[in-house]
N, C-alpha and C positions, 0 to 999 in steps of 0.2 A: 340467520342473524337475524331473524325476526323479531322485534320490540328492544334488540339491542343498539343502546344508543352511542356504545362505545366504539372507534372504531377497529378493524381488523387488523391494523398495524398501526402503528403509534413511534414516531423517534422523540426522544425525550432525556431529560437529565437523569443518571442514576446517583449513587452513592459516591463521594468527591468531584462531582461532576460532572463523572466521565459519562459519555453518552452508550446510549442503549436503544434496543427495539423493543416493544412489548407486544407481542400476538395475541390477540383475543380469538375464542370462539364462543359457543354457546354453551348452557349448561357450565359460567364459571368456570372456563378453562383458560390457561394464558401460560405463556413464555416468556422468559426474559432475555436479549441477549446482546451482551454488551460488546461493542465494536473493539473494544481493546481485551485482544486474546480471540475475539470470534467467541466467547465466552458465552455458555448456557446455564444463565444461574438460578434460573427458576422455571418451573414446570407444574402446575397445578390443575388437578380436574377438584371440580364441585369446589373450588377456593380451598382445598387442601393442599399444601406443599410435599412433593412429592422425592426432591432435590436435596440434597443434603451440601448448606452452604457452614463453614464455621464461622460462631461469634466473632470469633476474632482475625476472620480474612482482612487480608491488609488490600483494600481496593485502591490500590497506588501501585504507578508504574515504577522500574519493570519488575515488581513481584507480582508472580500470576497470584490469580484468585484461586483462595483455598476452597473448594467443593463446587460442585454446578457439573461442567461437563469441559474438562479444558482440552485441548486438543494437543495431542502430542505429537508432534512433526517437526524437521524430519529424522528424530530419531527417539526411540523410546529408551528410557532409563538413562544411565549415565557411563553407558560401556564403550561411547563412540568420544570424538575428541570438543563437541559442543557439550552447553549444559544440558543438567538433567532434562530431558523429556522435548531438549529443542527450544524452538524459538518462536511458534507458530502463537504460544498460549501467552508470551508478553509482547507480542505485536499488535502495533493499532490498523485493522483493518479497515475498509473502506466501502459503502453499501454499493454494488454491484449494479449500477443502472441498465444496464444493456448485458443480459447475460449470455452466452449460447445456450439454445434450447436444450430443457432436459429431456431426457429418455424416458422418463416417466412423467406425464401432466399430470398435475395435480387440481383438484376440487377442489380447495381448499383457498380461501381470499387471504388465510392467513400465515403468510411464510416471507419472509427477507432472502436476498443473497447477499451476501457478502465476497468478497475478493482481498487478497494477498498477494502480492507482488512484492518482490526482494529491494531493498534500497543499495545506494552505494556502499553502505558500510557493511550491509548483508550479506552482500559479495563478496566482502573478504573475510567473513568467519565462512560461509560455505559456498562458492564458488561456482552455482547453479542458478542457472534462469530458469523461473517456475513462475505459472498462476497456478494458486489457489482459491478456487472456490466452492464455495461453503454455501447451502442454502438449508434453513430451520423452517421445518413447515410443523403448522399447529394443526393434525386435524380434526375435521368436525366433529368426530368422538371422542377429542381429547387427546389422540396419539402424539407423539410427540418423534418426528424424524429428523434427520441430518444426513444430508449426502453431500460427502467431501468428493470433489472432482479436482486431482490434481495433473496439469501439463507441462510438459518439458519445450521450453520455449528455447534450450541453447540454441545459437544460430551456429555456432562453428563445431557443431557434430558431433556432442560431450552426449554420453549416457550417464545418469545418474542413479543413486538406489537411496532407500528411504526405509525408516520401518514409522508406524502408525498406531494411535490410538485413541480412541475417545474413552478418558479417562471419566468414566463416570461415575458422583458419587451418589449412591440412594438414601434415601432417608427411611430408613429403619426403626422401630419402638423399640429393639431390644436385642443387639446383635447376638443372642446366646439363644434366642427363639428363631434363629432363623438359618433358613437352607438354601442353596445354588443347587438346582436341579438340571442335567442335562450332560455333566461333566465326569459323570460316573464311566469307570475305568478304562478314563485316556490317560497319554502320558502327559505330564505339566515339568517345566524348570522350576525349583524350586531358589529362588530368590535370598531366602536364608540359609541355603546350603551352596554359594557360589555359583547355580545356575545347575548344580547336579540335576541329571532326569530320574524322574520317578513315576510311577503306574498308580493314579487313583483308588485306593482302595475302598473307599465308603460309597455306601449308596445314593449320597449326597456331598456335597463338600457344607461341614457346622464349624463353628467360632469358638474354641475353649482357649486358644491363645493366636500370638500374631501369626498372620495369612499371608505370604505374597507368592503367587504362584502365577506363572504362565501356562495354560492349559492347550495343548497343540492338536490342530486339523479337529476343530470344536463345532458341532452341528449348528446349523443355521440359527438354530430358537434354543433359546435358554431363557431358566425362569429364578427367580429368587420368591420364596415362599416366606413371608413376614407372617408368622403363626400369631402374633398379639393381633397385629391390624386384621387379620384374617382377611390379610389382599396378597396376591401376587402380580410380580412384575416379570413382562414378558417382552424380552430381548430378540427381534429380528434382524438377522445382520448380513451382508451381503459384500464379499470382497475381504472380508477380515477374518480368516482361517482361526486366529487364534482368541485367548479370551484371556485377562489377566484377573485373578483375585486378589481383592487387599483388604484387610485391616489393620490398622498399625498396634492394636492393642493398647496395654496402658502405658509402658515405660516408652515407646516409639513417641504417644501423643505429648506426654509431660515433654519431649526434648523439642517439639515442635514451638517455634514460637506464634505461628500462626493458627495455632488450633490448640480448643480448650482440653484441658486432664483429662476428662469425663467422655468427653463427644465420641471416640471411638463409638460406646456403646450404641451410638445414635445414628450409626453410618455402615456401609459397607460399597465399596466401588465393584464392580462388574465390570468389564471394560471388553469390550469389540477392538479387536485390534490384527498387527500383521507384524508379527516380530520374529518369530525363528528363520521366515525367509524372508529378506527384504526385496522390498520391492524395486523394479528395474524400469528406469523409463529411458528409452530412443528419443532424439528430439521429434519434438511432435506427436509421442503417442500420450494418451492420458487415461488415469487409471481413477477408479471409481469405488469410495468404499460406503457404506451406507449402514445406518443404525435405525429402527422403528422402535420406539418405546412404547409399551402398553401398558394401564396398572387394571386389573379386574378383582373383582370378590373371589375369594380363593375355590368358591363353591361351583363357580362356572369355570373353572380348571379343570383340565383333565388330559388323561395319559397320552390323547391323540398326537399333543403337540411332539410328543417322545418316544413316536412308535412302540409305544408299551414299554418305554424304560420306565416311566414313571407310574407308581402305584396311585388311581385315581382313589381309593380307598381312603388314603394317608391322607389325602390333599382333603375329603370330604369331611375327613372326621376334624379336619382344625378349622372348617366353617360353622358359623352358628346360624346359617342359614338352611 
């Protein structure tokens, strides 16, 4: 941070006076995290925004913020008794001033620890005691890391289970020019067909209409190739075996009040998740789910990420370098 006047971590006010934390690193890299929802709403490298947030997003509780990285807990989707995607994304989190040690020590000064605990009202909706700790880190090279630790704090010996997703909205130049690599040949559940199970036939996931799929037993690394930007997002994940791919396309976009009619063209959700097999925690047990995001020029990206699954020539052809 030599020569940088801005602090690495700053607590300030965001849209509608909501509290947020701004993380800064060298090379004009930054991230913004709202305490409402424990919600990352911005991630910039060299000053360029990498996450999508709708221009119609409603920064007003109890509505979840449309875009960025909503946290889906304790349920993904609306197949349980709770509201869609659970309640963590529309609760007020606190800055955790005394977190227990993290298994990995970061060299970055730009991180914030947040914590969510259930209120008495929350316990009526989901009668389980827990501590949800979230660390958001901006690495020196501009990588964004989210580490979630969920502990069962029930004192009466009660086990609970949950599903989870980092519902990441990536900003892309043109959805029709985007490919998601690393999911080929895998089984998926199609949310547009009552979660029926299929096997991915394409050599990549491409977008010509609405897509809403839960890929199962996915690799630890995935990639999103934005042909027009000549940029590749790389996702590395741990503790999160599934991956959701979603784009609402035109009809769904028009039906959402907090989403612009044409904004589907400039976003894609690729979500690190644990959905098919719910996480089960006994009292005092803790689960960790980690996501690391990086953005690199497509010319730097080669097939070693996928042990040969990805054709390096295809990626190189999409680069101007």
